[in-house]
MARVEX-653865 format. One record per residue (C-alpha): residue in three letters; x, y, z. Coordinates in steps of 0.1 Angstrom, whole numbers, padded with zeros to 4 digits, always signed. Example, Ala and Ser with C-alpha at 12.3 -4.5 7.8 and 13.67 -1.06 7.14 Angstrom:
residues 2
Ala+0123-0045+0078
Ser+0137-0011+0071
end
This chain:
residues 465
Met+0123+1755+0616
Gly+0104+1764+0583
Leu+0077+1738+0593
Trp+0066+1765+0619
Ser+0078+1796+0616
Asp+0069+1797+0575
Arg+0031+1793+0585
Ser+0005+1818+0593
Gly-0012+1820+0626
Ala-0042+1801+0613
Ala-0021+1775+0597
Lys+0002+1773+0636
Val-0035+1764+0653
Asp-0040+1742+0621
Leu-0006+1722+0625
Tyr-0014+1724+0664
Thr-0047+1708+0662
Arg-0040+1678+0639
Gly-0007+1671+0654
Ser-0026+1667+0690
Val-0052+1641+0677
Tyr-0024+1620+0657
Ala-0005+1621+0694
Ile-0032+1610+0710
His-0041+1582+0684
Trp-0005+1567+0681
Gly-0004+1577+0722
Ala-0032+1549+0723
Val-0016+1524+0699
Leu+0017+1526+0713
Cys-0005+1517+0749
Val-0020+1483+0734
Val+0018+1474+0716
Leu+0038+1478+0750
Val+0011+1457+0767
Ala+0009+1429+0743
Ala+0046+1431+0743
Ala+0048+1429+0782
Leu+0028+1401+0777
Leu+0051+1380+0748
Val+0081+1386+0772
Ser+0064+1374+0805
Ala+0051+1348+0785
Ala+0019+1350+0810
Gly-0004+1348+0780
Arg-0010+1327+0749
Pro+0018+1339+0730
Leu-0001+1330+0695
Leu-0026+1353+0704
Val-0005+1376+0717
Ser+0011+1382+0688
Ala-0019+1385+0667
Val-0028+1418+0690
Leu+0005+1434+0683
Leu+0002+1430+0649
Leu-0032+1439+0646
Ala-0026+1468+0666
Leu-0002+1481+0644
Val-0021+1478+0610
Asn-0052+1491+0631
Gly-0027+1524+0636
Val-0023+1528+0600
Leu-0053+1524+0589
Cys-0073+1545+0617
His-0046+1573+0609
Arg-0059+1578+0575
Leu-0093+1574+0584
Ala-0085+1605+0610
Arg-0071+1625+0587
Thr-0092+1624+0559
Ala-0119+1632+0584
Ile-0105+1663+0593
Glu-0102+1676+0560
Ala-0140+1661+0558
Tyr-0153+1679+0587
Leu-0136+1713+0572
Gly-0154+1712+0547
Arg-0128+1702+0521
Arg-0144+1669+0506
Ala-0168+1640+0514
Tyr-0167+1620+0545
Pro-0148+1583+0539
Gly-0175+1564+0546
Arg-0163+1528+0531
Leu-0126+1536+0552
Leu-0150+1541+0579
Ala-0163+1509+0583
Leu-0127+1493+0570
Cys-0115+1506+0601
Ala-0145+1491+0625
Ala-0137+1458+0612
Ala-0098+1460+0620
Thr-0110+1476+0653
Ala-0135+1448+0663
Gly-0108+1425+0649
Leu-0085+1439+0675
Ala-0110+1441+0703
Ala-0115+1403+0699
Pro-0080+1389+0708
Val-0078+1415+0736
Val-0109+1401+0754
Ala-0102+1369+0747
Ala-0070+1364+0763
Gly-0093+1368+0793
Thr-0075+1360+0821
Ala-0041+1369+0807
Val-0045+1406+0809
Pro-0032+1417+0841
Glu-0059+1424+0865
Gly-0077+1456+0861
Leu-0059+1466+0832
Leu-0087+1452+0807
Pro-0111+1484+0806
Leu-0074+1508+0796
Leu-0063+1482+0769
Leu-0099+1480+0755
Gly-0104+1515+0756
Cys-0068+1519+0733
Cys-0077+1494+0713
Leu-0111+1520+0707
Ala-0091+1552+0707
Pro-0078+1554+0671
Leu-0111+1545+0656
Ser-0128+1575+0677
Gly-0105+1598+0665
Gly-0122+1598+0631
His-0156+1582+0637
Cys-0163+1614+0660
Leu-0161+1636+0630
Leu-0191+1621+0613
Pro-0214+1647+0601
Arg-0242+1641+0625
Ala-0233+1645+0662
Arg-0261+1620+0671
Thr-0251+1595+0648
Val-0216+1595+0664
Ala-0230+1591+0699
Leu-0258+1562+0691
His-0227+1538+0674
Gln-0212+1544+0706
Val-0240+1530+0726
Leu-0241+1504+0703
Ala-0203+1495+0704
Leu-0204+1498+0743
Val-0237+1473+0747
Val-0219+1450+0721
Leu-0190+1449+0744
Ala-0208+1446+0775
Ala-0228+1416+0765
Val-0197+1400+0750
Leu-0178+1398+0783
Pro-0196+1371+0802
Gly-0188+1350+0775
Ala-0148+1355+0781
Gly-0158+1342+0813
Tyr-0161+1379+0836
Gly-0192+1383+0857
Ala-0222+1408+0848
Gly-0209+1436+0871
Asp-0175+1433+0859
Ala-0186+1434+0824
Val-0208+1468+0829
Ala-0180+1482+0849
Val-0156+1476+0818
Ala-0180+1490+0796
Val-0189+1517+0818
Thr-0148+1524+0817
Val-0140+1520+0780
Gly-0171+1545+0773
Leu-0160+1569+0796
Ile-0123+1568+0780
Thr-0140+1567+0744
Gly-0167+1593+0752
Trp-0138+1619+0766
Leu-0117+1611+0732
Ala-0146+1620+0712
Val-0156+1648+0730
Thr-0120+1664+0722
Val-0115+1656+0691
Arg-0148+1670+0679
Val-0142+1702+0700
Ser-0111+1711+0687
Leu-0118+1709+0653
Trp-0149+1731+0654
Val-0126+1756+0668
Leu-0102+1749+0639
Ala-0135+1753+0614
Val-0147+1781+0631
Met-0110+1799+0628
Trp-0106+1786+0593
Lys-0145+1804+0581
Leu-0127+1841+0601
His-0095+1833+0585
Ala-0120+1829+0551
Ala-0138+1863+0560
Arg-0109+1884+0570
Asp-0094+1875+0533
Val-0130+1884+0518
Glu-0132+1919+0536
Ala-0096+1923+0526
Arg-0107+1918+0490
Leu-0139+1935+0489
Ala-0119+1965+0505
Val-0100+1967+0473
Ala-0129+1964+0448
Glu-0148+1990+0466
Glu-0118+2014+0468
Arg-0117+2006+0430
Leu-0153+2018+0428
Arg-0146+2050+0446
Phe-0114+2050+0424
Gly-0134+2052+0390
Arg-0165+2070+0406
Asp-0146+2093+0412
Leu-0124+2100+0377
His-0159+2099+0363
Asp-0168+2129+0386
Val-0139+2147+0383
Leu-0128+2146+0345
Gly-0167+2143+0327
Arg-0175+2177+0335
Asn-0141+2189+0331
Leu-0135+2171+0293
Ala-0174+2183+0283
Val-0167+2217+0291
Ile-0126+2215+0274
Ala-0146+2201+0243
Leu-0174+2229+0244
Lys-0145+2260+0245
Ser-0121+2245+0219
Glu-0148+2240+0197
Leu-0158+2274+0203
Ala-0122+2284+0202
Val-0119+2269+0165
Glu-0153+2285+0159
Leu-0140+2319+0169
Ala-0110+2315+0149
His-0129+2308+0114
Arg-0144+2342+0118
Gly-0112+2360+0130
Arg-0118+2370+0164
Pro-0095+2376+0190
Glu-0111+2357+0217
Ala-0104+2323+0202
Ala-0071+2326+0223
Asp-0090+2336+0256
Gln-0107+2303+0247
Met-0080+2281+0249
Thr-0062+2300+0274
Glu-0094+2287+0295
Val-0093+2249+0276
Gln-0054+2252+0293
Arg-0067+2259+0325
Ile-0093+2232+0326
Ala-0070+2206+0317
Arg-0042+2223+0344
Glu-0075+2220+0372
Ser-0085+2183+0360
Gln-0044+2173+0362
Arg-0050+2187+0401
Glu-0080+2169+0407
Val-0070+2134+0397
Arg-0041+2135+0420
Glu-0062+2142+0446
Val-0087+2114+0435
Val-0054+2094+0434
Arg-0043+2107+0470
Gly-0080+2098+0480
Tyr-0083+2137+0491
Arg-0109+2148+0471
Asp-0140+2167+0480
Ala-0164+2188+0463
Asp-0179+2220+0481
Leu-0216+2235+0467
Arg-0207+2270+0468
Ala-0174+2262+0443
Glu-0197+2237+0419
Leu-0228+2262+0421
Asp-0208+2290+0405
Gly-0190+2266+0384
Ala-0226+2248+0368
Ser-0233+2284+0366
Ser-0203+2295+0347
Val-0200+2266+0325
Leu-0236+2264+0316
Ala-0242+2304+0309
Ala-0208+2297+0278
Ala-0229+2267+0264
Gly-0257+2292+0257
Ile-0278+2278+0287
Gly-0294+2304+0310
Cys-0289+2292+0347
Thr-0307+2307+0377
Val-0294+2295+0408
Leu-0320+2296+0440
Thr-0314+2292+0478
Ala-0344+2294+0503
Pro-0334+2307+0542
His-0343+2289+0573
Arg-0342+2314+0606
Gly-0303+2316+0597
Ala-0293+2281+0589
Val-0293+2284+0554
Pro-0285+2323+0542
Arg-0307+2337+0515
Ala-0289+2341+0483
His-0264+2321+0467
Gly-0235+2343+0458
Gly-0228+2364+0491
Gly-0191+2347+0502
Arg-0201+2324+0530
Glu-0241+2318+0519
Leu-0243+2276+0524
Ser-0214+2273+0547
Ala-0238+2267+0575
Leu-0243+2232+0560
Asp-0224+2203+0574
Ala-0195+2197+0555
Ala-0206+2161+0542
Val-0237+2171+0535
Gln-0222+2201+0510
Ser-0196+2177+0494
Ala-0226+2151+0483
Leu-0250+2179+0477
Gly-0216+2192+0457
Trp-0214+2162+0432
Val-0248+2163+0423
Val-0248+2196+0407
Arg-0215+2183+0387
Glu-0228+2155+0376
Ala-0266+2176+0369
Ala-0243+2203+0352
Thr-0228+2178+0330
Asn-0256+2158+0320
Ile-0271+2190+0309
Leu-0240+2196+0288
Arg-0239+2164+0274
His-0272+2154+0265
Gly-0307+2169+0252
Asp-0308+2208+0238
Ala-0316+2228+0272
Arg-0320+2260+0269
His-0323+2268+0307
Cys-0315+2256+0339
Thr-0329+2262+0372
Ile-0307+2252+0404
Ser-0321+2253+0435
Val-0310+2243+0475
Gly-0337+2243+0506
Leu-0347+2229+0535
Val-0378+2211+0537
Glu-0386+2188+0566
Gly-0352+2192+0579
Ser-0337+2181+0552
Ala-0314+2197+0526
Val-0332+2197+0493
Leu-0313+2206+0459
Thr-0331+2202+0429
Val-0316+2204+0387
Glu-0347+2215+0366
Asn-0339+2217+0325
Asp-0356+2226+0294
Gly-0348+2207+0263
Ala-0342+2171+0277
Gly-0359+2155+0244
Ala-0355+2120+0236
Arg-0341+2111+0275
Ala-0370+2129+0288
Ala-0391+2102+0265
Ala-0372+2071+0273
Pro-0369+2051+0309
Val-0339+2066+0330
Gly-0312+2040+0329
Pro-0293+2039+0361
Gly-0258+2054+0344
Ser-0224+2055+0361
Gly-0232+2088+0369
Leu-0263+2083+0388
Ala-0254+2052+0403
Gly-0223+2069+0419
Leu-0245+2098+0429
Arg-0264+2074+0451
Glu-0239+2058+0469
Arg-0225+2090+0479
Leu-0260+2106+0488
Ala-0263+2073+0509
Ala-0233+2073+0526
Val-0245+2105+0540
Gly-0283+2088+0549
Gly-0294+2106+0515
Ser-0317+2098+0483
Leu-0315+2108+0446
Glu-0344+2107+0424
Ala-0341+2114+0384
Gly-0362+2118+0358
Pro-0383+2136+0328
Leu-0414+2157+0341
Gly-0436+2173+0316
Gly-0426+2182+0281
Asp-0394+2188+0279
Arg-0382+2189+0309
Phe-0359+2168+0331
Arg-0354+2171+0375
Val-0327+2157+0396
Ala-0336+2159+0427
Ala-0318+2149+0457
Arg-0325+2150+0494
Val-0303+2146+0525
Pro-0310+2148+0561
Leu-0292+2174+0582
Pro-0275+2160+0613
Gly-0275+2170+0647
Pro-0298+2170+0674
Glu-0306+2212+0665
Asn-0330+2199+0633
Pro-0347+2230+0617
Gly-0371+2211+0600
Ala-0383+2188+0626
Gly-0408+2216+0647
Gly-0426+2218+0612
Ala-0410+2253+0604
Gly-0386+2240+0575
Thr-0393+2262+0540
Ala-0413+2238+0520
Ala-0394+2250+0484
Pro-0371+2279+0474
Ser-0389+2309+0455
Ala-0384+2337+0436
Gly-0388+2357+0469
Ser-0357+2339+0483
Gly-0330+2358+0465
Pro-0331+2344+0431
Val-0296+2351+0412
Pro-0300+2345+0371
Arg-0276+2338+0351
Pro-0278+2354+0317
Pro-0291+2331+0292
Gly-0275+2321+0262
Pro-0285+2328+0225
Arg-0314+2306+0212
Arg-0317+2281+0192
Ala-0341+2264+0172
Pro-0347+2228+0187
Gly-0322+2198+0178
Glu-0296+2223+0166
His-0264+2214+0177
Arg-0254+2247+0203
Ser-0222+2257+0181
Ala-0229+2243+0148
Pro-0208+2264+0122
Gly-0223+2299+0104
Arg-0244+2307+0134
Glu-0243+2330+0162
Pro-0214+2322+0183
Leu-0214+2311+0218
Arg-0211+2338+0248
Thr-0179+2338+0260
Gly-0181+2361+0285
Thr-0151+2391+0268
Glu-0177+2409+0242
Pro-0185+2445+0249
Lys-0216+2450+0270
Glu-0240+2471+0249
Pro-0255+2498+0262
Ala-0281+2505+0282
end
């Protein structure tokens, strides 16, 4: 029972196909053996010749079975075709057919074509699996021509010889086509089975990449903010400022939020909200002493006028908002980690039917002078944007400025940019919301070095107007 029930569907079809080929093979051998045994019992023929046929039929059956088994493996691409074994089996088959033809009138009338077909069938089962079907057909035609030429020497007329050759050709040809087509179907099935395995492995690899990309995007900015605020808390604590406790409370809140986001990543439900990411980037950059300005451009009600009004960016599709939200998060993380930025501008608008987000900052320094590599963050952003048909460009501008630009086409038939009325770019007249810049720093200095002015915490009392 285990031989069948423990196999997969593909393995069952493989076993059935091989079993069918072997059954035809040994059925032909059994037919020759039974006819030879009947002739021996009836003593109608030459006993020595019939005995030779009986013995050669068994030997030929064993050799051709090995040929069929090896040829099947070769046809499935698992090993090379056994050319030497094919030649040995061809010689054994010729040795079996010779005494059958020589028996002449000892064979009952009308039984010779069937007997010769059964003699050639074991060889045909393995021979038909040669790599080139044209070679198989050519060999079979040559064998039938030789058979038709030999039969008249055994006392058969020319017409009878041709009839016998045609009948044998029909038997061996049918067998060759049946076996080759069956093995072709089996080979296709194994390829599909292998493709399904590869698809499953690719799905696992893709999920691993998604998990790693989401962890990078989620934890990258949060860890940078934790490091920044803890450094600020240490500096404030050294100066005896009570705001140090507030900064550590904020570090605790961000750490818990990171735990929640990591759990969402594990569940596969993590998404980014553009409005929340704009708010988060603005506050984080402002806390780091980097002035941040967020601009949004209107377009006939499709995109609201200004950021910060409660439902400003809700008109954008959720997938578009999510993709652009990840761009804002990664860009803010890179600004914190690299360079010595003092001001950053984030703009969202519509250009020719596409939502365009640009993040531009100064103080890029050495990063602007060096070629921009793909990076795990930028590579992840390109994958996210490609999923919604978008694109990403990142590179240095003139001077020490650096810009990240993402473009995502808007879905749906009502494309605002299709009629050419799109907004070319966000402008100051479309409702800029400036963020208060932090304290000015000399280029190259660390933004929270000891002995300098503390970073903005958002808790200091404002100066009177």
